[in-house]
Every structure is written in structure tokens, then in C-alpha cells.
N, CA, C and O atoms as a GROMACS GRO file, in nm:
protein
  624
    1UNK      N    1   2.718   5.674   2.326
    1UNK     CA    2   2.636   5.580   2.420
    1UNK      C    3   2.583   5.666   2.525
    1UNK      O    4   2.464   5.656   2.554
    2UNK      N    5   2.657   5.753   2.587
    2UNK     CA    6   2.612   5.830   2.697
    2UNK      C    7   2.496   5.917   2.652
    2UNK      O    8   2.401   5.932   2.729
    3UNK      N    9   2.496   5.977   2.532
    3UNK     CA   10   2.392   6.054   2.481
    3UNK      C   11   2.266   5.970   2.464
    3UNK      O   12   2.156   6.015   2.496
    4UNK      N   13   2.282   5.842   2.411
    4UNK     CA   14   2.162   5.756   2.397
    4UNK      C   15   2.097   5.715   2.525
    4UNK      O   16   1.975   5.704   2.533
    5UNK      N   17   2.182   5.692   2.629
    5UNK     CA   18   2.134   5.666   2.763
    5UNK      C   19   2.042   5.781   2.822
    5UNK      O   20   1.933   5.759   2.876
    6UNK      N   21   2.094   5.899   2.806
    6UNK     CA   22   2.030   6.013   2.857
    6UNK      C   23   1.890   6.038   2.782
    6UNK      O   24   1.787   6.073   2.840
    7UNK      N   25   1.900   6.016   2.649
    7UNK     CA   26   1.779   6.030   2.568
    7UNK      C   27   1.677   5.923   2.601
    7UNK      O   28   1.556   5.948   2.605
    8UNK      N   29   1.729   5.804   2.624
    8UNK     CA   30   1.632   5.685   2.666
    8UNK      C   31   1.566   5.717   2.810
    8UNK      O   32   1.446   5.701   2.830
    9UNK      N   33   1.651   5.760   2.904
    9UNK     CA   34   1.594   5.798   3.027
    9UNK      C   35   1.501   5.905   3.024
    9UNK      O   36   1.401   5.901   3.096
   10UNK      N   37   1.526   6.005   2.943
   10UNK     CA   38   1.423   6.107   2.929
   10UNK      C   39   1.288   6.060   2.868
   10UNK      O   40   1.178   6.094   2.911
   11UNK      N   41   1.309   5.976   2.760
   11UNK     CA   42   1.189   5.913   2.708
   11UNK      C   43   1.110   5.829   2.801
   11UNK      O   44   0.987   5.833   2.795
   12UNK      N   45   1.174   5.751   2.890
   12UNK     CA   46   1.113   5.675   2.985
   12UNK      C   47   1.040   5.749   3.093
   12UNK      O   48   0.934   5.709   3.141
   13UNK      N   49   1.104   5.866   3.133
   13UNK     CA   50   1.044   5.954   3.230
   13UNK      C   51   0.912   6.015   3.165
   13UNK      O   52   0.810   6.026   3.234
   14UNK      N   53   0.914   6.052   3.038
   14UNK     CA   54   0.801   6.116   2.968
   14UNK      C   55   0.680   6.006   2.960
   14UNK      O   56   0.561   6.037   2.972
   15UNK      N   57   0.724   5.884   2.941
   15UNK     CA   58   0.610   5.778   2.926
   15UNK      C   59   0.549   5.748   3.068
   15UNK      O   60   0.428   5.727   3.082
   16UNK      N   61   0.630   5.747   3.166
   16UNK     CA   62   0.576   5.719   3.295
   16UNK      C   63   0.502   5.839   3.347
   16UNK      O   64   0.404   5.819   3.418
   17UNK      N   65   0.535   5.953   3.321
   17UNK     CA   66   0.464   6.078   3.370
   17UNK      C   67   0.331   6.078   3.297
   17UNK      O   68   0.229   6.098   3.363
   18UNK      N   69   0.323   6.054   3.160
   18UNK     CA   70   0.196   6.059   3.094
   18UNK      C   71   0.102   5.942   3.138
   18UNK      O   72  -0.020   5.958   3.140
   19UNK      N   73   0.157   5.832   3.171
   19UNK     CA   74   0.088   5.715   3.221
   19UNK      C   75   0.023   5.749   3.359
   19UNK      O   76  -0.096   5.724   3.379
   20UNK      N   77   0.104   5.806   3.453
   20UNK     CA   78   0.051   5.832   3.585
   20UNK      C   79  -0.056   5.941   3.578
   20UNK      O   80  -0.160   5.928   3.642
   21UNK      N   81  -0.030   6.054   3.497
   21UNK     CA   82  -0.129   6.156   3.490
   21UNK      C   83  -0.257   6.117   3.426
   21UNK      O   84  -0.360   6.177   3.457
   22UNK      N   85  -0.258   6.018   3.338
   22UNK     CA   86  -0.380   5.961   3.284
   22UNK      C   87  -0.467   5.890   3.380
   22UNK      O   88  -0.584   5.869   3.352
   23UNK      N   89  -0.418   5.854   3.490
   23UNK     CA   90  -0.494   5.780   3.591
   23UNK      C   91  -0.548   5.882   3.696
   23UNK      O   92  -0.625   5.838   3.781
   24UNK      N   93  -0.515   6.011   3.698
   24UNK     CA   94  -0.565   6.102   3.791
   24UNK      C   95  -0.710   6.142   3.754
   24UNK      O   96  -0.753   6.124   3.640
   25UNK      N   97  -0.782   6.193   3.847
   25UNK     CA   98  -0.925   6.233   3.828
   25UNK      C   99  -0.940   6.346   3.741
   25UNK      O  100  -0.864   6.443   3.746
   26UNK      N  101  -1.042   6.335   3.656
   26UNK     CA  102  -1.078   6.438   3.566
   26UNK      C  103  -1.143   6.547   3.633
   26UNK      O  104  -1.173   6.537   3.752
   27UNK      N  105  -1.171   6.664   3.559
   27UNK     CA  106  -1.233   6.775   3.623
   27UNK      C  107  -1.373   6.743   3.662
   27UNK      O  108  -1.414   6.786   3.769
   28UNK      N  109  -1.453   6.668   3.583
   28UNK     CA  110  -1.593   6.639   3.614
   28UNK      C  111  -1.594   6.546   3.734
   28UNK      O  112  -1.687   6.556   3.815
   29UNK      N  113  -1.499   6.460   3.752
   29UNK     CA  114  -1.496   6.366   3.870
   29UNK      C  115  -1.470   6.452   3.995
   29UNK      O  116  -1.534   6.433   4.098
   30UNK      N  117  -1.375   6.545   3.984
   30UNK     CA  118  -1.336   6.628   4.104
   30UNK      C  119  -1.459   6.707   4.154
   30UNK      O  120  -1.483   6.727   4.273
   31UNK      N  121  -1.539   6.753   4.044
   31UNK     CA  122  -1.644   6.833   4.078
   31UNK      C  123  -1.756   6.760   4.165
   31UNK      O  124  -1.828   6.822   4.243
   32UNK      N  125  -1.765   6.627   4.147
   32UNK     CA  126  -1.858   6.537   4.223
   32UNK      C  127  -1.802   6.500   4.355
   32UNK      O  128  -1.873   6.437   4.434
   33UNK      N  129  -1.680   6.533   4.387
   33UNK     CA  130  -1.615   6.499   4.516
   33UNK      C  131  -1.682   6.553   4.631
   33UNK      O  132  -1.679   6.493   4.738
   34UNK      N  133  -1.746   6.671   4.615
   34UNK     CA  134  -1.824   6.738   4.727
   34UNK      C  135  -1.955   6.774   4.679
   34UNK      O  136  -1.978   6.808   4.563
   35UNK      N  137  -2.052   6.764   4.782
   35UNK     CA  138  -2.190   6.808   4.748
   35UNK      C  139  -2.225   6.901   4.867
   35UNK      O  140  -2.182   6.884   4.982
   36UNK      N  141  -2.310   7.004   4.827
   36UNK     CA  142  -2.351   7.091   4.926
   36UNK      C  143  -2.508   7.093   4.941
   36UNK      O  144  -2.578   7.120   4.843
   37UNK      N  145  -2.555   7.068   5.045
   37UNK     CA  146  -2.708   7.058   5.068
   37UNK      C  147  -2.755   7.166   5.154
   37UNK      O  148  -2.697   7.193   5.259
   38UNK      N  149  -2.854   7.225   5.113
   38UNK     CA  150  -2.920   7.340   5.205
   38UNK      C  151  -3.011   7.259   5.299
   38UNK      O  152  -3.095   7.176   5.263
   39UNK      N  153  -2.982   7.296   5.426
   39UNK     CA  154  -3.059   7.237   5.524
   39UNK      C  155  -3.206   7.260   5.533
   39UNK      O  156  -3.284   7.172   5.570
   40UNK      N  157  -3.245   7.391   5.495
   40UNK     CA  158  -3.375   7.429   5.486
   40UNK      C  159  -3.461   7.350   5.385
   40UNK      O  160  -3.584   7.351   5.396
   41UNK      N  161  -3.398   7.281   5.286
   41UNK     CA  162  -3.471   7.203   5.193
   41UNK      C  163  -3.521   7.074   5.248
   41UNK      O  164  -3.598   7.007   5.180
   42UNK      N  165  -3.482   7.030   5.373
   42UNK     CA  166  -3.517   6.904   5.429
   42UNK      C  167  -3.594   6.930   5.545
   42UNK      O  168  -3.542   6.982   5.645
   43UNK      N  169  -3.736   6.893   5.539
   43UNK     CA  170  -3.827   6.914   5.647
   43UNK      C  171  -3.794   6.826   5.760
   43UNK      O  172  -3.748   6.715   5.738
   44UNK      N  173  -3.816   6.869   5.885
   44UNK     CA  174  -3.805   6.786   6.016
   44UNK      C  175  -3.877   6.653   6.001
   44UNK      O  176  -3.992   6.648   5.956
   45UNK      N  177  -3.807   6.544   6.039
   45UNK     CA  178  -3.874   6.413   6.036
   45UNK      C  179  -3.865   6.347   5.905
   45UNK      O  180  -3.917   6.237   5.890
   46UNK      N  181  -3.800   6.410   5.804
   46UNK     CA  182  -3.780   6.351   5.670
   46UNK      C  183  -3.630   6.305   5.650
   46UNK      O  184  -3.536   6.351   5.715
   47UNK      N  185  -3.619   6.211   5.554
   47UNK     CA  186  -3.497   6.164   5.518
   47UNK      C  187  -3.494   6.188   5.360
   47UNK      O  188  -3.586   6.145   5.291
   48UNK      N  189  -3.386   6.259   5.304
   48UNK     CA  190  -3.378   6.284   5.167
   48UNK      C  191  -3.257   6.217   5.111
   48UNK      O  192  -3.153   6.212   5.176
   49UNK      N  193  -3.268   6.162   4.987
   49UNK     CA  194  -3.154   6.102   4.927
   49UNK      C  195  -3.094   6.172   4.814
   49UNK      O  196  -3.162   6.215   4.721
   50UNK      N  197  -2.957   6.184   4.820
   50UNK     CA  198  -2.888   6.254   4.709
   50UNK      C  199  -2.778   6.148   4.652
   50UNK      O  200  -2.737   6.051   4.715
   51UNK      N  201  -2.742   6.182   4.538
   51UNK     CA  202  -2.630   6.101   4.467
   51UNK      C  203  -2.495   6.169   4.497
   51UNK      O  204  -2.474   6.287   4.467
   52UNK      N  205  -2.405   6.090   4.557
   52UNK     CA  206  -2.274   6.146   4.583
   52UNK      C  207  -2.168   6.036   4.559
   52UNK      O  208  -2.168   5.929   4.620
   53UNK      N  209  -2.081   6.069   4.467
   53UNK     CA  210  -1.968   5.979   4.427
   53UNK      C  211  -2.034   5.839   4.384
   53UNK      O  212  -1.989   5.731   4.422
   54UNK      N  213  -2.142   5.853   4.306
   54UNK     CA  214  -2.200   5.734   4.252
   54UNK      C  215  -2.274   5.647   4.357
   54UNK      O  216  -2.312   5.533   4.328
   55UNK      N  217  -2.292   5.699   4.476
   55UNK     CA  218  -2.370   5.620   4.586
   55UNK      C  219  -2.479   5.706   4.643
   55UNK      O  220  -2.470   5.829   4.641
   56UNK      N  221  -2.584   5.642   4.695
   56UNK     CA  222  -2.690   5.721   4.755
   56UNK      C  223  -2.633   5.772   4.883
   56UNK      O  224  -2.556   5.705   4.952
   57UNK      N  225  -2.673   5.899   4.914
   57UNK     CA  226  -2.641   5.965   5.038
   57UNK      C  227  -2.761   6.001   5.104
   57UNK      O  228  -2.839   6.075   5.044
   58UNK      N  229  -2.792   5.957   5.227
   58UNK     CA  230  -2.910   5.983   5.306
   58UNK      C  231  -2.877   6.094   5.401
   58UNK      O  232  -2.778   6.088   5.473
   59UNK      N  233  -2.963   6.203   5.402
   59UNK     CA  234  -2.958   6.308   5.500
   59UNK      C  235  -3.094   6.312   5.560
   59UNK      O  236  -3.196   6.328   5.493
   60UNK      N  237  -3.090   6.298   5.702
   60UNK     CA  238  -3.211   6.286   5.774
   60UNK      C  239  -3.216   6.410   5.878
   60UNK      O  240  -3.123   6.436   5.955
   61UNK      N  241  -3.323   6.474   5.871
   61UNK     CA  242  -3.347   6.586   5.965
   61UNK      C  243  -3.432   6.514   6.084
   61UNK      O  244  -3.552   6.486   6.073
   62UNK      N  245  -3.361   6.490   6.188
   62UNK     CA  246  -3.435   6.418   6.296
   62UNK      C  247  -3.513   6.499   6.389
   62UNK      O  248  -3.478   6.615   6.411
   63UNK      N  249  -3.615   6.448   6.445
   63UNK     CA  250  -3.708   6.514   6.532
   63UNK      C  251  -3.651   6.491   6.675
   63UNK      O  252  -3.567   6.403   6.698
   64UNK      N  253  -3.702   6.573   6.769
   64UNK     CA  254  -3.658   6.556   6.909
   64UNK      C  255  -3.684   6.418   6.961
   64UNK      O  256  -3.603   6.364   7.036
   65UNK      N  257  -3.796   6.360   6.923
   65UNK     CA  258  -3.826   6.218   6.966
   65UNK      C  259  -3.722   6.127   6.920
   65UNK      O  260  -3.670   6.047   6.997
   66UNK      N  261  -3.687   6.135   6.791
   66UNK     CA  262  -3.591   6.040   6.732
   66UNK      C  263  -3.452   6.058   6.806
   66UNK      O  264  -3.382   5.960   6.832
   67UNK      N  265  -3.417   6.179   6.834
   67UNK     CA  266  -3.284   6.212   6.905
   67UNK      C  267  -3.291   6.142   7.038
   67UNK      O  268  -3.199   6.068   7.076
   68UNK      N  269  -3.402   6.165   7.112
   68UNK     CA  270  -3.408   6.111   7.250
   68UNK      C  271  -3.405   5.954   7.239
   68UNK      O  272  -3.340   5.890   7.321
   69UNK      N  273  -3.470   5.897   7.146
   69UNK     CA  274  -3.479   5.755   7.134
   69UNK      C  275  -3.334   5.700   7.104
   69UNK      O  276  -3.289   5.604   7.166
   70UNK      N  277  -3.271   5.759   7.014
   70UNK     CA  278  -3.130   5.714   6.968
   70UNK      C  279  -3.033   5.725   7.092
   70UNK      O  280  -2.953   5.636   7.122
   71UNK      N  281  -3.048   5.838   7.158
   71UNK     CA  282  -2.942   5.866   7.266
   71UNK      C  283  -2.972   5.756   7.380
   71UNK      O  284  -2.877   5.722   7.451
   72UNK      N  285  -3.081   5.707   7.396
   72UNK     CA  286  -3.121   5.619   7.504
   72UNK      C  287  -3.087   5.470   7.475
   72UNK      O  288  -3.109   5.384   7.561
   73UNK      N  289  -3.036   5.440   7.357
   73UNK     CA  290  -3.005   5.300   7.319
   73UNK      C  291  -2.875   5.257   7.400
   73UNK      O  292  -2.774   5.326   7.407
   74UNK      N  293  -2.892   5.135   7.458
   74UNK     CA  294  -2.784   5.077   7.526
   74UNK      C  295  -2.673   5.032   7.425
   74UNK      O  296  -2.692   4.936   7.351
   75UNK      N  297  -2.555   5.105   7.423
   75UNK     CA  298  -2.461   5.080   7.325
   75UNK      C  299  -2.400   4.943   7.337
   75UNK      O  300  -2.361   4.885   7.236
   76UNK      N  301  -2.389   4.890   7.456
   76UNK     CA  302  -2.328   4.749   7.474
   76UNK      C  303  -2.410   4.640   7.419
   76UNK      O  304  -2.366   4.526   7.414
   77UNK      N  305  -2.538   4.673   7.375
   77UNK     CA  306  -2.630   4.573   7.312
   77UNK      C  307  -2.626   4.576   7.161
   77UNK      O  308  -2.696   4.499   7.097
   78UNK      N  309  -2.541   4.670   7.099
   78UNK     CA  310  -2.534   4.684   6.953
   78UNK      C  311  -2.425   4.588   6.903
   78UNK      O  312  -2.331   4.552   6.974
   79UNK      N  313  -2.442   4.548   6.772
   79UNK     CA  314  -2.342   4.470   6.704
   79UNK      C  315  -2.225   4.542   6.670
   79UNK      O  316  -2.115   4.488   6.683
   80UNK      N  317  -2.236   4.661   6.628
   80UNK     CA  318  -2.127   4.755   6.596
   80UNK      C  319  -2.154   4.872   6.684
   80UNK      O  320  -2.226   4.964   6.643
   81UNK      N  321  -2.098   4.872   6.806
   81UNK     CA  322  -2.133   4.974   6.913
   81UNK      C  323  -2.068   5.103   6.877
   81UNK      O  324  -1.946   5.115   6.865
   82UNK      N  325  -2.160   5.207   6.858
   82UNK     CA  326  -2.136   5.347   6.840
   82UNK      C  327  -2.248   5.424   6.912
   82UNK      O  328  -2.366   5.390   6.907
   83UNK      N  329  -2.204   5.528   6.978
   83UNK     CA  330  -2.310   5.624   7.034
   83UNK      C  331  -2.363   5.707   6.932
   83UNK      O  332  -2.300   5.726   6.828
   84UNK      N  333  -2.487   5.763   6.954
   84UNK     CA  334  -2.536   5.857   6.861
   84UNK      C  335  -2.451   5.976   6.838
   84UNK      O  336  -2.443   6.030   6.727
   85UNK      N  337  -2.386   6.020   6.947
   85UNK     CA  338  -2.302   6.138   6.948
   85UNK      C  339  -2.168   6.106   6.842
   85UNK      O  340  -2.120   6.197   6.776
   86UNK      N  341  -2.127   5.995   6.838
   86UNK     CA  342  -2.015   5.949   6.765
   86UNK      C  343  -2.056   5.953   6.616
   86UNK      O  344  -1.968   5.966   6.531
   87UNK      N  345  -2.183   5.942   6.583
   87UNK     CA  346  -2.233   5.930   6.440
   87UNK      C  347  -2.288   6.059   6.394
   87UNK      O  348  -2.319   6.068   6.275
   88UNK      N  349  -2.305   6.160   6.474
   88UNK     CA  350  -2.361   6.286   6.430
   88UNK      C  351  -2.272   6.407   6.476
   88UNK      O  352  -2.212   6.404   6.584
   89UNK      N  353  -2.265   6.510   6.392
   89UNK     CA  354  -2.200   6.629   6.446
   89UNK      C  355  -2.289   6.721   6.501
   89UNK      O  356  -2.247   6.805   6.580
   90UNK      N  357  -2.414   6.716   6.466
   90UNK     CA  358  -2.532   6.794   6.532
   90UNK      C  359  -2.641   6.699   6.554
   90UNK      O  360  -2.670   6.623   6.461
   91UNK      N  361  -2.707   6.693   6.666
   91UNK     CA  362  -2.807   6.590   6.690
   91UNK      C  363  -2.923   6.592   6.590
   91UNK      O  364  -2.979   6.485   6.561
   92UNK      N  365  -2.959   6.697   6.541
   92UNK     CA  366  -3.070   6.706   6.441
   92UNK      C  367  -3.039   6.644   6.305
   92UNK      O  368  -3.131   6.607   6.232
   93UNK      N  369  -2.912   6.631   6.270
   93UNK     CA  370  -2.879   6.580   6.132
   93UNK      C  371  -2.801   6.459   6.129
   93UNK      O  372  -2.695   6.449   6.190
   94UNK      N  373  -2.853   6.363   6.056
   94UNK     CA  374  -2.780   6.240   6.030
   94UNK      C  375  -2.735   6.234   5.884
   94UNK      O  376  -2.818   6.250   5.794
   95UNK      N  377  -2.611   6.212   5.859
   95UNK     CA  378  -2.555   6.193   5.724
   95UNK      C  379  -2.488   6.070   5.716
   95UNK      O  380  -2.386   6.052   5.781
   96UNK      N  381  -2.543   5.972   5.632
   96UNK     CA  382  -2.487   5.838   5.610
   96UNK      C  383  -2.489   5.798   5.455
   96UNK      O  384  -2.573   5.843   5.377
   97UNK      N  385  -2.392   5.711   5.418
   97UNK     CA  386  -2.409   5.661   5.296
   97UNK      C  387  -2.508   5.542   5.285
   97UNK      O  388  -2.501   5.446   5.361
   98UNK      N  389  -2.600   5.554   5.186
   98UNK     CA  390  -2.710   5.475   5.183
   98UNK      C  391  -2.680   5.330   5.120
   98UNK      O  392  -2.753   5.288   5.030
   99UNK      N  393  -2.584   5.263   5.164
   99UNK     CA  394  -2.549   5.127   5.116
   99UNK      C  395  -2.545   5.031   5.234
   99UNK      O  396  -2.474   5.049   5.333
  100UNK      N  397  -2.627   4.929   5.217
  100UNK     CA  398  -2.626   4.827   5.326
  100UNK      C  399  -2.494   4.763   5.336
  100UNK      O  400  -2.432   4.733   5.234
  101UNK      N  401  -2.446   4.739   5.460
  101UNK     CA  402  -2.311   4.683   5.476
  101UNK      C  403  -2.312   4.530   5.464
  101UNK      O  404  -2.212   4.461   5.484
  102UNK      N  405  -2.428   4.483   5.432
  102UNK     CA  406  -2.422   4.333   5.410
  102UNK      C  407  -2.379   4.299   5.267
  102UNK      O  408  -2.272   4.241   5.245
  103UNK      N  409  -2.458   4.332   5.177
  103UNK     CA  410  -2.420   4.302   5.038
  103UNK      C  411  -2.437   4.420   4.931
  103UNK      O  412  -2.436   4.402   4.809
  104UNK      N  413  -2.454   4.542   4.995
  104UNK     CA  414  -2.444   4.659   4.915
  104UNK      C  415  -2.579   4.705   4.857
  104UNK      O  416  -2.578   4.790   4.768
  105UNK      N  417  -2.693   4.654   4.902
  105UNK     CA  418  -2.828   4.707   4.853
  105UNK      C  419  -2.846   4.848   4.915
  105UNK      O  420  -2.768   4.898   4.997
  106UNK      N  421  -2.957   4.906   4.866
  106UNK     CA  422  -2.989   5.039   4.904
  106UNK      C  423  -3.113   5.040   5.003
  106UNK      O  424  -3.226   5.018   4.961
  107UNK      N  425  -3.087   5.066   5.132
  107UNK     CA  426  -3.199   5.048   5.227
  107UNK      C  427  -3.308   5.155   5.190
  107UNK      O  428  -3.283   5.250   5.117
  108UNK      N  429  -3.437   5.130   5.247
  108UNK     CA  430  -3.544   5.219   5.238
  108UNK      C  431  -3.553   5.297   5.369
  108UNK      O  432  -3.550   5.240   5.478
  109UNK      N  433  -3.563   5.433   5.356
  109UNK     CA  434  -3.572   5.535   5.461
  109UNK      C  435  -3.702   5.527   5.534
  109UNK      O  436  -3.804   5.498   5.472
  110UNK      N  437  -3.702   5.550   5.659
  110UNK     CA  438  -3.823   5.566   5.744
  110UNK      C  439  -3.899   5.436   5.743
  110UNK      O  440  -4.022   5.434   5.730
  111UNK      N  441  -3.826   5.327   5.758
  111UNK     CA  442  -3.880   5.198   5.755
  111UNK      C  443  -3.814   5.105   5.850
  111UNK      O  444  -3.710   5.137   5.907
  112UNK      N  445  -3.872   4.987   5.869
  112UNK     CA  446  -3.808   4.882   5.956
  112UNK      C  447  -3.848   4.886   6.094
  112UNK      O  448  -3.929   4.973   6.130
  113UNK      N  449  -3.799   4.798   6.181
  113UNK     CA  450  -3.852   4.781   6.316
  113UNK      C  451  -3.806   4.888   6.402
  113UNK      O  452  -3.860   4.902   6.511
  114UNK      N  453  -3.710   4.968   6.367
  114UNK     CA  454  -3.655   5.069   6.454
  114UNK      C  455  -3.669   5.210   6.393
  114UNK      O  456  -3.600   5.303   6.436
  115UNK      N  457  -3.756   5.225   6.295
  115UNK     CA  458  -3.786   5.362   6.239
  115UNK      C  459  -3.675   5.430   6.168
  115UNK      O  460  -3.679   5.552   6.151
  116UNK      N  461  -3.576   5.357   6.126
  116UNK     CA  462  -3.464   5.424   6.062
  116UNK      C  463  -3.463   5.386   5.918
  116UNK      O  464  -3.520   5.455   5.833
  117UNK      N  465  -3.396   5.274   5.891
  117UNK     CA  466  -3.372   5.226   5.751
  117UNK      C  467  -3.385   5.079   5.748
  117UNK      O  468  -3.340   5.011   5.840
  118UNK      N  469  -3.453   5.019   5.632
  118UNK     CA  470  -3.465   4.883   5.617
  118UNK      C  471  -3.413   4.839   5.488
  118UNK      O  472  -3.444   4.903   5.388
  119UNK      N  473  -3.338   4.736   5.481
  119UNK     CA  474  -3.284   4.679   5.356
  119UNK      C  475  -3.365   4.566   5.310
  119UNK      O  476  -3.362   4.458   5.368
  120UNK      N  477  -3.438   4.588   5.205
  120UNK     CA  478  -3.529   4.474   5.161
  120UNK      C  479  -3.467   4.358   5.099
  120UNK      O  480  -3.536   4.258   5.078
  121UNK      N  481  -3.330   4.361   5.064
  121UNK     CA  482  -3.269   4.249   5.011
  121UNK      C  483  -3.265   4.131   5.100
  121UNK      O  484  -3.309   4.020   5.068
  122UNK      N  485  -3.211   4.159   5.212
  122UNK     CA  486  -3.194   4.041   5.320
  122UNK      C  487  -3.242   4.068   5.460
  122UNK      O  488  -3.214   3.996   5.556
  123UNK      N  489  -3.320   4.182   5.467
  123UNK     CA  490  -3.385   4.213   5.596
  123UNK      C  491  -3.303   4.273   5.707
  123UNK      O  492  -3.319   4.236   5.824
  124UNK      N  493  -3.215   4.363   5.674
  124UNK     CA  494  -3.130   4.427   5.782
  124UNK      C  495  -3.213   4.556   5.826
  124UNK      O  496  -3.266   4.628   5.742
  125UNK      N  497  -3.221   4.578   5.953
  125UNK     CA  498  -3.294   4.694   6.017
  125UNK      C  499  -3.195   4.796   6.074
  125UNK      O  500  -3.122   4.756   6.165
  126UNK      N  501  -3.182   4.912   6.036
  126UNK     CA  502  -3.113   5.013   6.106
  126UNK      C  503  -3.196   5.116   6.175
  126UNK      O  504  -3.309   5.146   6.134
  127UNK      N  505  -3.138   5.172   6.284
  127UNK     CA  506  -3.224   5.275   6.357
  127UNK      C  507  -3.199   5.415   6.298
  127UNK      O  508  -3.125   5.431   6.201
  128UNK      N  509  -3.256   5.504   6.354
  128UNK     CA  510  -3.252   5.652   6.306
  128UNK      C  511  -3.113   5.710   6.329
  128UNK      O  512  -3.095   5.830   6.309
  129UNK      N  513  -3.022   5.637   6.366
  129UNK     CA  514  -2.880   5.686   6.379
  129UNK      C  515  -2.794   5.607   6.276
  129UNK      O  516  -2.673   5.628   6.266
  130UNK      N  517  -2.861   5.516   6.198
  130UNK     CA  518  -2.786   5.434   6.098
  130UNK      C  519  -2.722   5.323   6.161
  130UNK      O  520  -2.635   5.267   6.094
  131UNK      N  521  -2.746   5.279   6.279
  131UNK     CA  522  -2.675   5.171   6.344
  131UNK      C  523  -2.754   5.037   6.311
  131UNK      O  524  -2.877   5.037   6.310
  132UNK      N  525  -2.689   4.937   6.287
  132UNK     CA  526  -2.748   4.798   6.268
  132UNK      C  527  -2.811   4.744   6.389
  132UNK      O  528  -2.745   4.731   6.492
  133UNK      N  529  -2.931   4.713   6.383
  133UNK     CA  530  -3.008   4.662   6.497
  133UNK      C  531  -3.056   4.513   6.484
  133UNK      O  532  -3.073   4.438   6.580
  134UNK      N  533  -3.076   4.483   6.357
  134UNK     CA  534  -3.142   4.342   6.336
  134UNK      C  535  -3.110   4.297   6.181
  134UNK      O  536  -3.117   4.375   6.086
  135UNK      N  537  -3.077   4.166   6.174
  135UNK     CA  538  -3.056   4.134   6.029
  135UNK      C  539  -2.907   4.097   6.012
  135UNK      O  540  -2.830   4.100   6.108
  136UNK      N  541  -2.867   4.061   5.885
  136UNK     CA  542  -2.737   4.012   5.858
  136UNK      C  543  -2.627   4.110   5.846
  136UNK      O  544  -2.509   4.074   5.846
  137UNK      N  545  -2.662   4.232   5.836
  137UNK     CA  546  -2.557   4.334   5.814
  137UNK      C  547  -2.452   4.337   5.926
  137UNK      O  548  -2.494   4.344   6.041
  138UNK      N  549  -2.322   4.333   5.904
  138UNK     CA  550  -2.223   4.334   6.016
  138UNK      C  551  -2.197   4.471   6.074
  138UNK      O  552  -2.158   4.480   6.191
  139UNK      N  553  -2.216   4.578   6.000
  139UNK     CA  554  -2.175   4.710   6.039
  139UNK      C  555  -2.285   4.812   6.030
  139UNK      O  556  -2.388   4.790   5.966
  140UNK      N  557  -2.261   4.928   6.098
  140UNK     CA  558  -2.359   5.038   6.084
  140UNK      C  559  -2.341   5.097   5.945
  140UNK      O  560  -2.245   5.061   5.877
  141UNK      N  561  -2.427   5.184   5.900
  141UNK     CA  562  -2.423   5.254   5.779
  141UNK      C  563  -2.310   5.352   5.786
  141UNK      O  564  -2.297   5.419   5.888
  142UNK      N  565  -2.225   5.365   5.685
  142UNK     CA  566  -2.107   5.450   5.685
  142UNK      C  567  -2.140   5.600   5.705
  142UNK      O  568  -2.230   5.651   5.638
  143UNK      N  569  -2.076   5.666   5.787
  143UNK     CA  570  -2.079   5.822   5.796
  143UNK      C  571  -1.965   5.871   5.711
  143UNK      O  572  -1.850   5.834   5.736
  144UNK      N  573  -1.993   5.951   5.613
  144UNK     CA  574  -1.889   6.014   5.535
  144UNK      C  575  -1.835   6.135   5.610
  144UNK      O  576  -1.890   6.175   5.712
  145UNK      N  577  -1.727   6.192   5.559
  145UNK     CA  578  -1.668   6.320   5.606
  145UNK      C  579  -1.759   6.425   5.566
  145UNK      O  580  -1.790   6.438   5.448
  146UNK      N  581  -1.808   6.506   5.662
  146UNK     CA  582  -1.889   6.625   5.625
  146UNK      C  583  -1.873   6.734   5.732
  146UNK      O  584  -1.828   6.711   5.844
  147UNK      N  585  -1.912   6.851   5.688
  147UNK     CA  586  -1.913   6.968   5.791
  147UNK      C  587  -2.041   7.040   5.773
  147UNK      O  588  -2.102   7.038   5.667
  148UNK      N  589  -2.080   7.105   5.883
  148UNK     CA  590  -2.201   7.176   5.881
  148UNK      C  591  -2.167   7.320   5.904
  148UNK      O  592  -2.102   7.357   6.001
  149UNK      N  593  -2.212   7.399   5.811
  149UNK     CA  594  -2.169   7.552   5.813
  149UNK      C  595  -2.301   7.632   5.803
  149UNK      O  596  -2.362   7.635   5.696
  150UNK      N  597  -2.346   7.696   5.909
  150UNK     CA  598  -2.462   7.778   5.902
  150UNK      C  599  -2.590   7.705   5.855
  150UNK      O  600  -2.652   7.634   5.934
  151UNK      N  601  -2.625   7.720   5.740
  151UNK     CA  602  -2.747   7.658   5.680
  151UNK      C  603  -2.713   7.557   5.566
  151UNK      O  604  -2.795   7.533   5.477
  152UNK      N  605  -2.591   7.498   5.570
  152UNK     CA  606  -2.550   7.411   5.457
  152UNK      C  607  -2.473   7.295   5.522
  152UNK      O  608  -2.397   7.315   5.616
  153UNK      N  609  -2.494   7.172   5.467
  153UNK     CA  610  -2.413   7.059   5.496
  153UNK      C  611  -2.322   7.038   5.380
  153UNK      O  612  -2.372   7.036   5.268
  154UNK      N  613  -2.197   7.024   5.394
  154UNK     CA  614  -2.092   7.008   5.294
  154UNK      C  615  -2.038   6.866   5.313
  154UNK      O  616  -1.974   6.837   5.414
  155UNK      N  617  -2.064   6.778   5.219
  155UNK     CA  618  -2.019   6.646   5.224
  155UNK      C  619  -1.903   6.619   5.132
  155UNK      O  620  -1.916   6.640   5.011
  156UNK      N  621  -1.785   6.572   5.184
  156UNK     CA  622  -1.677   6.531   5.098
  156UNK      C  623  -1.559   6.620   5.132
  156UNK      O  624  -1.452   6.606   5.072
   0.00000   0.00000   0.00000
């Protein structure tokens, strides 16, 4: 009886281990966990869209005028108050996930009343810092974890 109990426990452990390991990420999914973008490929004043983890990723090379405009916004007037400095690691580069926080549509870059992003589904307007300024969206565009190293932005 003791031997049967040990064998049963070992079999149960094997089944649980196999089940848990089958739920872990595969190598191709782990490869998509990070994306590396060369900063030189994005001209100043432009926003480029990449696919990252199945979502659009907006990277915007901001002009000095855009930076000045976004830094001068009165934060206490915003629905989701965040300063431009809180949303960027370097003033010239904005990195946000391109999914509207209202119902998940993809906003259009360089559009809207504030020169940032415009969501055509329900009319949300974001500024060039990805902050919600007008429309039904409750929150700013999400800023993913990223680092800037020399001439590369590493997201993820």
C-alpha cells in the first residue's frame, strides 16, 4: 500500500508538472516580448507604428515645438493628470501603446484637435504626449516599459 501511494504521488506530480509547463510561453512568443527600434529610422516630427505583443506600438520623434507645447499644458486641467516628463524618458521620444483606452480601437497618429492622436471610433483626442484631452476615453494612452540606449529604443 505504501508503494502504491508513492507511485500515485509521483504520477500526480508528473501530470501537474506537464500541465503547468504546457501553459508557459513558447520560444516564438518569448521572441516577441521585446522589440528593438533604431531611432535613426524615425524622422523628426513623425510617428511610426510597430506591432508589439499583438498590439500597435506608436513611437513618435517629437519636434521642439511639440515638446514645448506639451510641457506647457496645465496638468490640473487633464482628466488623467500626468506631466510630459512622467510619460517620456527623453523629451524627443514618445513611446505608447496605440490602443484607445475607451473601447480598444486604434487611434490615428498626427491627427485630432491637439496634434497627437485621434480615435475615429468614438472621437477621443490625445495630445502629442498621449494624454487624453477630449472625448470619452477615461485614461491616457499606456506607456510600456522601455529603455533608450544610444541609438536604439528597446521596448519590453
